[in-house]
Backbone bond lengths (Angstrom), bond angles and torsions (degrees), N, CA, C in turn:
res aa  C-N    CA-C-N  psi(-1)  N-CA   C-N-CA  omega(-1)  CA-C   N-CA-C  phi
1 P - - - 1.464 - - 1.520 111.08 -
2 K 1.309 115.19 151.60 1.457 119.85 179.19 1.523 110.27 -69.99
3 H 1.333 115.78 143.96 1.457 120.90 171.05 1.525 108.20 -76.87
4 D 1.328 116.23 160.93 1.461 120.76 179.25 1.515 112.17 -52.83
5 Y 1.353 117.34 -34.14 1.454 120.10 -178.49 1.525 111.89 -60.57
6 A 1.337 116.12 -37.16 1.461 119.27 -179.59 1.523 110.71 -63.43
7 Y 1.330 116.61 -45.21 1.464 120.24 178.07 1.525 110.71 -65.88
8 H 1.331 115.87 -39.06 1.458 120.91 -179.09 1.528 110.45 -63.45
9 T 1.340 116.07 -43.90 1.462 120.57 -179.65 1.523 110.73 -64.44
10 E 1.322 117.65 -43.63 1.458 120.81 178.77 1.522 110.88 -60.89
11 A 1.329 116.45 -41.74 1.465 120.03 179.35 1.513 111.28 -63.78
12 M 1.330 117.71 -41.93 1.464 121.55 178.26 1.523 110.79 -63.40
13 D 1.327 116.21 -41.79 1.465 120.05 178.73 1.527 110.64 -61.12
14 R 1.328 116.57 -44.24 1.465 119.96 179.62 1.521 110.78 -64.62
15 A 1.331 116.39 -37.80 1.465 120.27 178.39 1.528 110.44 -62.81
16 Q 1.331 116.73 -46.47 1.466 120.79 179.27 1.524 110.67 -61.53
17 E 1.331 116.25 -44.80 1.463 120.50 -179.28 1.521 111.46 -66.02
18 G 1.338 117.23 -26.99 1.458 121.48 179.88 1.518 113.75 -86.40
19 G 1.333 117.15 -0.01 1.457 120.06 176.04 1.512 115.45 104.80
20 I 1.324 117.96 0.74 1.477 120.50 174.93 1.521 106.65 -87.06
21 D 1.332 115.56 97.58 1.467 118.22 -169.57 1.519 114.55 -96.94
22 D 1.321 118.57 1.61 1.465 122.10 171.63 1.521 108.17 -118.75
23 V 1.306 117.52 116.92 1.462 121.51 179.97 1.523 109.18 -128.47
24 G 1.319 115.63 154.47 1.455 121.34 179.56 1.510 111.05 -121.32
25 L 1.318 116.32 148.62 1.456 122.58 178.26 1.529 109.71 -114.31
26 G 1.317 115.92 164.05 1.452 120.01 175.93 1.510 110.92 178.42
27 V 1.322 115.73 141.20 1.457 122.25 177.39 1.520 108.20 -115.69
28 L 1.325 117.15 134.44 1.457 120.69 172.32 1.526 106.72 -84.46
29 F 1.314 115.85 91.70 1.458 120.34 -175.89 1.526 110.68 -64.87
30 G 1.331 115.35 135.46 1.450 121.87 -179.08 1.517 113.53 121.08
31 L 1.332 116.45 -17.56 1.470 120.00 179.75 1.526 111.39 -82.85
32 E 1.312 116.65 -33.03 1.462 123.68 -176.57 1.517 106.87 -134.27
33 G 1.312 118.08 170.82 1.456 120.94 176.26 1.515 110.63 -57.89
34 Y 1.331 117.84 131.30 1.466 120.11 -171.88 1.516 112.79 -66.15
35 R 1.313 119.16 -29.09 1.468 120.40 179.50 1.530 110.76 -64.07
36 Y 1.327 115.55 -44.71 1.466 120.21 178.45 1.526 110.90 -63.91
37 E 1.330 116.06 -45.58 1.465 120.71 -178.62 1.529 110.79 -63.37
38 F 1.312 116.63 -42.30 1.459 121.49 -179.09 1.525 110.28 -64.41
39 A 1.337 117.14 -46.55 1.461 120.63 179.07 1.525 110.99 -62.28
40 G 1.337 116.70 -42.51 1.461 120.22 178.77 1.512 112.47 -62.75
41 L 1.329 116.77 -38.99 1.466 121.48 179.15 1.529 110.67 -61.37
42 L 1.326 116.87 -46.90 1.471 120.10 -178.82 1.535 111.45 -69.96
43 M 1.322 117.48 -35.89 1.466 120.15 176.46 1.521 111.10 -64.44
44 H 1.335 116.37 -36.10 1.461 120.57 178.42 1.527 110.15 -66.52
45 A 1.337 116.44 -42.36 1.468 120.34 177.20 1.525 110.31 -61.32
46 E 1.327 116.09 -42.73 1.469 120.98 179.38 1.532 110.79 -63.98
47 H 1.328 116.61 -39.34 1.462 121.32 178.81 1.526 111.56 -62.36
48 L 1.325 117.03 -46.50 1.468 120.35 179.92 1.529 111.12 -60.86
49 E 1.319 115.60 -41.20 1.465 120.33 179.01 1.527 111.08 -64.71
50 A 1.333 116.59 -43.99 1.460 121.08 -176.50 1.526 112.49 -70.26
51 V 1.325 117.46 -41.18 1.464 121.37 -173.91 1.523 111.98 -85.36
52 H 1.325 117.29 -40.25 1.465 120.64 -172.96 1.524 113.64 -111.39
53 G 1.327 116.66 -8.76 1.461 120.11 -179.11 1.506 113.84 74.55
54 V 1.326 116.08 7.38 1.468 121.67 -178.67 1.523 108.43 -136.92
55 G 1.316 115.94 113.21 1.454 119.86 177.40 1.512 111.16 -78.37
56 P 1.325 117.60 -175.36 1.468 120.66 -178.04 1.526 112.29 -65.82
57 H 1.325 115.84 134.57 1.460 120.57 176.95 1.526 110.13 -68.46
58 T 1.327 116.38 -36.49 1.457 121.66 178.37 1.528 110.43 -140.89
59 I 1.319 115.34 155.98 1.466 122.28 170.85 1.528 107.38 -131.91
60 S 1.328 116.16 126.02 1.461 121.80 178.31 1.527 109.83 -100.25
61 V 1.337 116.07 152.57 1.468 119.68 -177.58 1.536 111.20 -131.30
62 P 1.338 118.00 62.83 1.470 119.21 177.87 1.532 111.92 -77.35
63 R 1.315 116.08 153.91 1.461 122.68 172.24 1.525 108.80 -119.07
64 V 1.323 117.21 155.51 1.462 120.69 174.65 1.521 108.32 -60.43
65 K 1.333 115.81 126.52 1.451 121.35 -179.17 1.529 110.50 -128.96
66 K 1.304 115.91 164.76 1.461 121.54 -177.66 1.533 110.51 -63.51
67 A 1.309 115.73 136.35 1.466 123.16 172.17 1.524 106.94 -139.64
68 D 1.331 116.21 -178.32 1.460 120.56 -174.39 1.525 112.36 -54.86
69 D 1.328 117.19 -39.42 1.458 120.03 -177.12 1.525 112.31 -120.26
70 I 1.338 117.07 22.70 1.459 120.43 -177.81 1.527 109.70 -129.95
71 D 1.323 115.58 127.87 1.459 121.89 173.49 1.527 107.43 -112.38
72 P 1.332 118.08 111.25 1.471 120.04 -178.01 1.523 113.22 -57.02
73 E 1.341 116.95 -27.78 1.461 119.86 -179.53 1.525 112.21 -66.64
74 A 1.339 116.28 -17.70 1.470 119.95 -179.39 1.527 111.87 -79.00
75 F 1.335 116.87 -9.99 1.458 120.79 -179.77 1.531 109.33 -94.33
76 D 1.319 116.40 128.57 1.466 121.29 -176.84 1.523 112.60 -76.98
77 N 1.337 117.09 -15.53 1.465 120.21 -172.50 1.530 113.50 -105.71
78 G 1.321 116.48 19.32 1.458 119.42 177.56 1.522 111.25 -60.82
79 I 1.330 116.72 152.51 1.462 120.40 -178.06 1.525 110.52 -120.26
80 S 1.321 115.12 148.20 1.456 121.77 -179.89 1.525 110.27 -75.76
81 D 1.331 115.77 166.31 1.463 119.99 175.89 1.524 110.45 -59.04
82 E 1.318 117.65 -39.25 1.464 121.26 -178.13 1.528 111.36 -62.28
83 I 1.332 116.90 -46.64 1.467 120.58 178.71 1.526 109.82 -65.89
84 F 1.314 116.43 -40.68 1.466 121.12 178.91 1.530 110.47 -58.80
85 E 1.309 117.29 -43.93 1.461 121.46 179.52 1.525 111.61 -66.18
86 K 1.316 117.36 -37.81 1.470 120.78 177.26 1.523 110.71 -64.57
87 I 1.326 116.68 -40.38 1.464 121.08 178.50 1.526 110.06 -60.38
88 I 1.340 116.70 -45.72 1.467 120.68 179.38 1.518 110.84 -59.91
89 A 1.325 116.79 -46.33 1.461 121.13 -178.77 1.533 111.38 -62.64
90 L 1.323 117.00 -41.07 1.461 120.75 -178.29 1.527 111.89 -70.77
91 I 1.326 117.28 -36.32 1.469 119.60 175.32 1.522 109.47 -62.86
92 R 1.340 116.93 -43.19 1.464 119.51 -179.73 1.525 111.43 -61.39
93 V 1.327 117.93 -39.84 1.464 121.14 179.24 1.529 110.78 -69.54
94 A 1.332 116.33 -40.93 1.467 120.92 -175.02 1.523 112.85 -76.66
95 V 1.344 117.48 -32.88 1.466 121.46 -177.51 1.536 107.84 -128.95
96 P 1.334 117.01 71.17 1.479 120.05 -170.33 1.516 114.89 -66.20
97 Y 1.344 117.72 -20.64 1.463 120.38 -175.58 1.523 113.55 -86.94
98 T 1.326 117.90 -11.78 1.467 119.66 -172.34 1.523 112.47 -83.72
99 G 1.332 116.64 151.24 1.451 120.57 169.01 1.512 108.57 -79.58
100 M 1.319 117.66 137.45 1.465 121.22 -179.21 1.518 110.17 -115.52
101 I 1.324 115.74 131.10 1.462 122.22 -170.36 1.525 111.37 -114.99
102 I 1.349 115.21 133.71 1.462 120.30 171.07 1.521 107.37 -129.00
103 S 1.323 116.59 138.64 1.461 120.93 -172.80 1.528 111.30 -103.42
104 T 1.334 115.11 -176.52 1.465 120.76 177.60 1.528 111.87 -77.86
105 R 1.334 117.83 6.66 1.463 119.76 167.70 1.534 109.54 -56.52
106 E 1.338 114.82 -36.16 1.456 120.73 -176.06 1.520 111.00 -93.55
107 G 1.317 115.95 149.71 1.451 121.67 179.94 1.521 112.65 -80.09
108 K 1.325 116.13 175.72 1.462 122.61 -174.74 1.527 112.29 -57.97
109 N 1.321 118.44 -46.91 1.460 120.88 -174.77 1.521 112.07 -64.61
110 V 1.331 116.44 -43.65 1.467 120.14 178.75 1.526 110.06 -65.46
111 R 1.320 117.67 -40.59 1.462 120.80 -178.30 1.528 110.68 -67.33
112 E 1.316 117.34 -37.18 1.464 119.99 178.51 1.527 110.62 -64.03
113 K 1.321 117.39 -43.24 1.466 120.82 177.08 1.518 110.92 -65.29
114 A 1.330 116.96 -39.62 1.468 121.24 -179.27 1.526 111.77 -63.46
115 L 1.333 117.14 -35.32 1.463 120.64 176.93 1.524 110.77 -61.50
116 E 1.315 116.90 -38.79 1.461 121.08 179.22 1.531 111.64 -67.03
117 L 1.326 116.41 -26.06 1.462 121.09 -174.40 1.524 113.74 -94.63
118 G 1.336 118.22 -5.15 1.455 117.91 175.26 1.509 117.05 134.22
119 I 1.325 118.39 -3.92 1.463 120.15 175.77 1.529 109.00 -63.81
120 S 1.342 116.40 134.66 1.470 120.36 -177.63 1.522 113.26 -120.13
121 Q 1.334 117.66 -12.10 1.459 121.12 178.69 1.521 109.15 -131.39
122 I 1.335 115.23 130.93 1.453 120.29 -173.72 1.529 109.07 -140.48
123 S 1.312 116.72 139.75 1.459 120.65 -177.49 1.527 110.34 -94.21
124 G 1.321 115.07 162.29 1.454 120.76 177.59 1.514 109.96 -152.66
125 G 1.320 116.81 142.53 1.455 120.71 -179.84 1.518 113.62 65.86
126 S 1.343 116.80 28.79 1.468 120.13 -175.68 1.520 112.38 -74.76
127 R 1.332 114.91 147.40 1.467 122.23 172.00 1.519 107.69 -128.17
128 T 1.313 116.33 133.89 1.464 119.97 -172.16 1.528 113.83 -112.54
129 S 1.327 117.07 4.77 1.467 119.48 179.21 1.525 110.83 -92.28
130 V 1.317 115.49 164.51 1.457 120.91 178.52 1.535 109.06 -64.33
131 G 1.323 117.25 124.93 1.454 122.13 -179.88 1.515 114.32 72.15
132 G 1.344 116.75 16.86 1.450 121.36 -173.57 1.512 115.36 -62.85
133 Y 1.346 117.55 -25.73 1.463 119.88 -179.51 1.530 112.18 -90.07
134 V 1.324 116.50 -7.05 1.465 120.43 179.22 1.518 110.58 -89.24
135 E 1.328 115.98 -39.30 1.462 120.23 -179.03 1.519 108.92 -143.71
136 E 1.334 116.73 163.29 1.453 121.51 -179.67 1.528 110.73 -60.43
137 E 1.327 115.68 142.78 1.452 120.44 179.53 1.530 110.39 -78.76
138 P 1.329 118.71 120.41 1.467 120.15 177.18 1.525 110.65 -67.92
139 E 1.328 116.68 152.22 1.461 120.61 -176.25 1.519 112.53 -63.88
140 D 1.350 117.57 -30.51 1.457 120.34 -177.29 1.532 112.45 -93.37
141 D 1.346 117.54 13.14 1.464 121.10 -179.41 1.523 109.41 -69.32
142 N 1.336 117.10 126.88 1.459 120.28 179.28 1.526 112.09 -111.80
143 S 1.330 117.09 21.03 1.465 119.52 -179.47 1.518 112.52 -95.94
144 A 1.341 117.53 1.17 1.469 120.07 -177.60 1.521 110.78 -66.92
145 Q 1.324 115.52 140.60 1.461 120.61 178.14 1.525 110.27 -66.71
146 F 1.326 116.74 -38.65 1.455 122.22 176.23 1.527 108.01 -159.59
147 D 1.323 116.05 163.49 1.463 120.40 177.74 1.527 109.46 -75.73
148 V 1.321 116.05 135.92 1.464 121.19 178.02 1.523 108.57 -83.26
149 S 1.336 116.62 128.51 1.459 121.32 179.91 1.515 112.10 -90.78
150 D 1.338 116.55 -35.87 1.464 120.90 178.85 1.531 107.81 -101.26
151 R 1.319 116.77 101.41 1.459 121.68 -173.14 1.523 113.26 -98.45
152 R 1.310 118.06 14.70 1.458 120.24 178.47 1.525 110.71 -68.85
153 T 1.326 115.22 153.68 1.461 119.86 176.93 1.523 109.47 -71.94
154 L 1.337 116.23 166.17 1.451 120.49 177.72 1.528 110.64 -58.59
155 D 1.334 117.03 -41.54 1.461 120.16 -179.50 1.525 110.92 -64.04
156 E 1.307 117.31 -38.92 1.467 120.57 177.99 1.518 111.20 -65.63
157 V 1.330 117.15 -38.94 1.465 120.60 178.40 1.527 110.38 -66.17
158 L 1.330 117.44 -42.51 1.465 120.17 178.36 1.527 111.55 -63.42
159 N 1.321 116.23 -43.40 1.463 120.56 178.35 1.526 110.25 -58.67
160 W 1.317 116.07 -42.94 1.466 122.75 179.04 1.535 110.86 -62.72
161 L 1.336 116.97 -46.38 1.464 120.58 179.95 1.527 111.19 -61.90
162 I 1.315 116.43 -44.56 1.464 120.67 -179.63 1.523 109.92 -63.03
163 T 1.321 116.86 -42.42 1.464 121.15 178.63 1.524 111.40 -61.20
164 L 1.342 116.54 -35.34 1.467 121.14 178.15 1.528 112.66 -76.72
165 G 1.334 116.99 -11.16 1.454 120.39 178.47 1.519 114.88 98.19
166 Y 1.348 117.49 8.98 1.459 121.05 177.43 1.523 110.05 -93.30
167 V 1.342 117.11 143.48 1.460 121.74 179.32 1.530 108.95 -91.70
168 P 1.331 119.16 107.97 1.471 119.95 177.34 1.533 110.29 -67.41
169 S 1.322 116.00 138.39 1.461 120.75 -179.23 1.522 110.16 -131.38
170 F 1.331 115.82 137.45 1.463 121.93 174.65 1.528 110.05 -110.30
171 C 1.315 116.90 22.38 1.468 121.76 -170.27 1.531 112.65 -69.16
172 T 1.332 115.87 134.97 1.475 123.02 171.01 1.527 110.02 -127.95
173 A 1.334 116.37 22.05 1.469 121.07 -170.89 1.524 113.45 -61.78
174 C 1.334 117.69 -39.46 1.469 118.93 -175.67 1.528 111.50 -61.88
175 Y 1.325 116.70 -42.52 1.463 119.35 177.99 1.526 110.31 -64.49
176 R 1.298 116.66 -42.01 1.459 120.28 -175.32 1.527 112.05 -73.51
177 E 1.337 116.44 -25.08 1.457 120.85 178.03 1.527 112.73 -94.77
178 G 1.324 117.14 0.84 1.463 120.55 179.73 1.514 113.43 78.21
179 R 1.349 117.29 18.18 1.460 119.96 178.11 1.528 108.17 -88.27
180 T 1.325 115.73 77.54 1.456 122.19 -179.81 1.516 109.16 -126.54
181 G 1.328 116.01 171.03 1.457 120.24 176.41 1.513 113.23 56.83
182 D 1.350 116.35 -133.50 1.468 120.21 -176.17 1.523 111.78 -66.66
183 R 1.333 117.63 -25.48 1.470 119.84 178.13 1.523 110.62 -68.37
184 F 1.334 115.85 -38.19 1.464 119.44 176.70 1.522 110.69 -72.57
185 M 1.325 116.45 -44.90 1.460 119.96 -174.43 1.524 112.21 -63.40
186 S 1.331 117.37 -37.70 1.467 119.43 -179.72 1.525 110.78 -64.10
187 L 1.324 116.73 -38.47 1.465 120.50 176.46 1.522 111.29 -70.36
188 C 1.325 115.85 -39.50 1.449 120.84 -176.48 1.533 111.26 -67.47
189 K 1.328 116.34 -48.39 1.455 120.30 -175.69 1.524 112.83 -70.98
190 S 1.329 117.08 -24.31 1.464 120.78 175.57 1.526 111.85 -88.67
191 K 1.330 116.60 -1.71 1.470 125.13 -178.92 1.529 113.04 68.50
192 Q 1.332 116.77 9.30 1.461 119.59 177.84 1.526 112.43 -73.24
193 I 1.337 116.17 -16.35 1.464 119.80 -179.94 1.533 111.01 -61.92
194 L 1.336 116.39 -21.50 1.466 120.33 178.90 1.525 111.69 -59.42
195 N 1.357 116.33 -30.97 1.466 119.88 179.25 1.525 111.86 -65.69
196 C 1.327 116.17 -20.46 1.468 120.70 176.18 1.528 110.79 -98.56
197 C 1.337 115.73 -46.46 1.466 120.63 -172.08 1.526 113.19 -62.80
198 H 1.323 116.38 -45.14 1.464 119.18 -173.87 1.532 111.76 -64.76
199 P 1.340 119.43 -54.80 1.469 118.18 178.49 1.527 113.10 -64.84
200 N 1.329 118.07 -35.70 1.467 120.22 177.99 1.526 111.24 -63.84
201 A 1.329 116.81 -38.12 1.459 120.60 177.47 1.524 110.47 -62.02
202 L 1.327 116.20 -45.33 1.462 119.74 -178.49 1.525 111.53 -65.00
203 M 1.327 117.09 -39.56 1.466 119.75 -178.29 1.525 111.99 -71.42
204 T 1.340 117.18 -39.85 1.467 118.94 179.29 1.527 110.78 -72.10
205 L 1.321 116.87 -33.07 1.459 119.71 174.38 1.524 109.96 -64.23
206 K 1.337 116.93 -42.11 1.460 120.58 179.81 1.540 110.65 -60.85
207 E 1.321 117.72 -40.01 1.464 120.43 177.48 1.528 110.44 -60.65
208 Y 1.336 116.62 -44.69 1.467 119.13 179.23 1.526 110.58 -62.05
209 L 1.319 116.43 -44.72 1.465 120.17 -178.01 1.523 111.26 -61.15
210 E 1.329 116.85 -39.47 1.464 120.83 -178.88 1.527 112.05 -71.60
211 D 1.329 117.06 -34.93 1.466 120.45 -169.76 1.526 115.03 -99.74
212 Y 1.345 118.12 -27.56 1.460 119.01 -168.58 1.527 115.81 -135.32
213 A 1.311 119.06 -20.22 1.459 121.07 -167.53 1.520 113.64 -72.81
214 S 1.331 114.87 152.97 1.462 121.32 169.96 1.530 107.80 -71.29
215 E 1.333 116.46 165.14 1.461 120.43 -177.49 1.525 112.00 -60.81
216 D 1.333 117.05 -41.20 1.469 120.02 -178.80 1.518 111.11 -66.94
217 T 1.340 116.59 -43.97 1.463 120.04 178.72 1.524 110.72 -63.98
218 K 1.327 116.48 -40.91 1.466 120.11 179.50 1.527 111.09 -62.53
219 K 1.321 117.01 -43.60 1.460 120.63 179.93 1.527 111.15 -61.15
220 K 1.332 116.39 -46.89 1.468 120.73 -179.94 1.530 110.81 -66.72
221 G 1.323 116.53 -40.39 1.461 120.90 -177.80 1.510 112.75 -66.61
222 L 1.331 117.44 -42.19 1.465 120.48 179.55 1.530 110.95 -64.70
223 A 1.325 116.38 -36.95 1.468 119.95 176.80 1.520 110.46 -65.16
224 M 1.332 116.36 -39.43 1.462 119.74 178.44 1.524 111.03 -65.40
225 I 1.331 117.40 -43.44 1.468 120.94 179.92 1.525 110.69 -60.22
226 E 1.312 116.84 -43.57 1.466 121.04 179.50 1.522 111.06 -60.33
227 S 1.330 116.28 -40.80 1.463 121.03 179.50 1.519 112.23 -71.57
228 E 1.347 116.43 -44.31 1.464 121.19 -176.15 1.528 111.72 -70.40
229 L 1.311 118.13 -31.16 1.462 121.34 -179.44 1.519 110.84 -58.04
230 K 1.308 116.59 -36.56 1.466 121.36 -178.79 1.528 112.21 -68.33
231 K 1.330 116.71 -17.71 1.466 121.02 -176.13 1.527 112.83 -88.15
232 I 1.340 118.13 -7.26 1.468 120.42 178.15 1.523 107.90 -70.02
233 P 1.323 118.97 116.01 1.469 120.99 -171.23 1.530 114.73 -71.59
234 N 1.336 117.56 -33.94 1.464 120.94 -178.11 1.523 109.17 -79.81
235 E 1.321 116.51 117.40 1.464 120.59 -174.40 1.524 112.20 -61.87
236 K 1.342 116.86 -40.37 1.462 119.87 -179.32 1.528 110.77 -64.58
237 V 1.326 116.35 -43.16 1.469 120.73 178.01 1.524 109.98 -64.66
238 R 1.326 117.05 -41.85 1.460 120.91 -179.05 1.529 111.22 -62.59
239 Q 1.318 116.62 -42.98 1.468 120.36 -179.78 1.526 111.29 -66.35
240 L 1.333 116.49 -41.80 1.462 119.78 179.79 1.529 110.84 -66.78
241 A 1.332 116.23 -40.02 1.459 120.10 177.77 1.526 110.68 -62.63
242 A 1.334 116.38 -41.82 1.468 120.73 178.99 1.523 110.72 -62.03
243 R 1.328 116.82 -39.34 1.462 120.59 179.02 1.527 111.06 -65.60
244 H 1.338 115.53 -43.53 1.459 119.01 179.74 1.533 111.07 -66.42
245 L 1.314 117.55 -37.39 1.461 120.72 177.94 1.525 110.72 -61.36
246 A 1.328 116.11 -40.00 1.466 120.01 177.31 1.525 110.42 -66.49
247 E 1.339 116.92 -38.13 1.463 120.52 179.54 1.521 111.65 -68.10
248 I 1.333 116.80 -31.47 1.463 120.09 176.58 1.528 109.79 -64.59
249 S 1.322 117.01 -37.87 1.472 120.90 176.89 1.524 111.42 -62.16
250 E 1.341 115.75 -26.56 1.465 121.35 -179.32 1.525 112.39 -87.89
251 G 1.318 117.15 -0.10 1.459 120.63 176.83 1.511 115.69 107.37
252 K 1.327 118.90 -4.47 1.462 121.07 178.28 1.509 109.75 -80.41
253 R 1.338 116.02 156.07 1.458 120.40 -174.59 1.540 111.41 -141.89
254 D 1.337 113.81 168.83 1.466 123.29 168.19 1.523 113.71 68.98
255 F 1.311 116.84 51.95 1.463 121.52 171.47 1.530 108.72 -95.88
256 R 1.315 116.98 149.67 1.454 119.08 176.96 1.522 111.58 -161.51
257 F 1.322 114.90 151.82 1.460 122.10 174.32 1.528 108.75 -100.16
């Protein structure tokens, strides 16, 4: 019988052929031996690049975690924090252009180390139960997909990231501008995507600070924006970004490069 990877690869191929040109990969580590899963993940990324010219837009790295009817200790293939961190670092080296995602399955300490090793997308304030974003999750709710380890609010996570020196970004500009698939990859691999990502990050962060942030987060975030704006190398882009940032303070929204 085919392994899950075979079905997964066929599905990705059909998606690419059908016009879905941004796809993401991810292994739920702990179900199978991690060496096999890790090798299969990288082979799948290599296959997408070779056949379609577009590798994975993102790679996620979840681990089996406690849920209502799941005990991680019952799985023989669980991995330690040390092995988990090595996997993240090796994926970043092997697939340097991909976005790497870590969820609130992991606690603060593991997520902080993962950021240093190459994670580029991180969640905050997540709820995993049915209807969890509509109403507060009751303590006896057993519909959660998994237990959340990092229970900080979104504002607390942003404050933490800013304090660590990372620029939080809420940018979705590439999808909205049609920069997907080979159009995204060509910019990403040539590092030209930085001309879009950096100013877009600052502008979307400014919107969050104006509309939702606590006073402490806003103070730290505005200081970061002022510092980061000076680092935009293209003078025309820097000036336009500065103008849009000022317009956001005046109540205007939704600027993007």
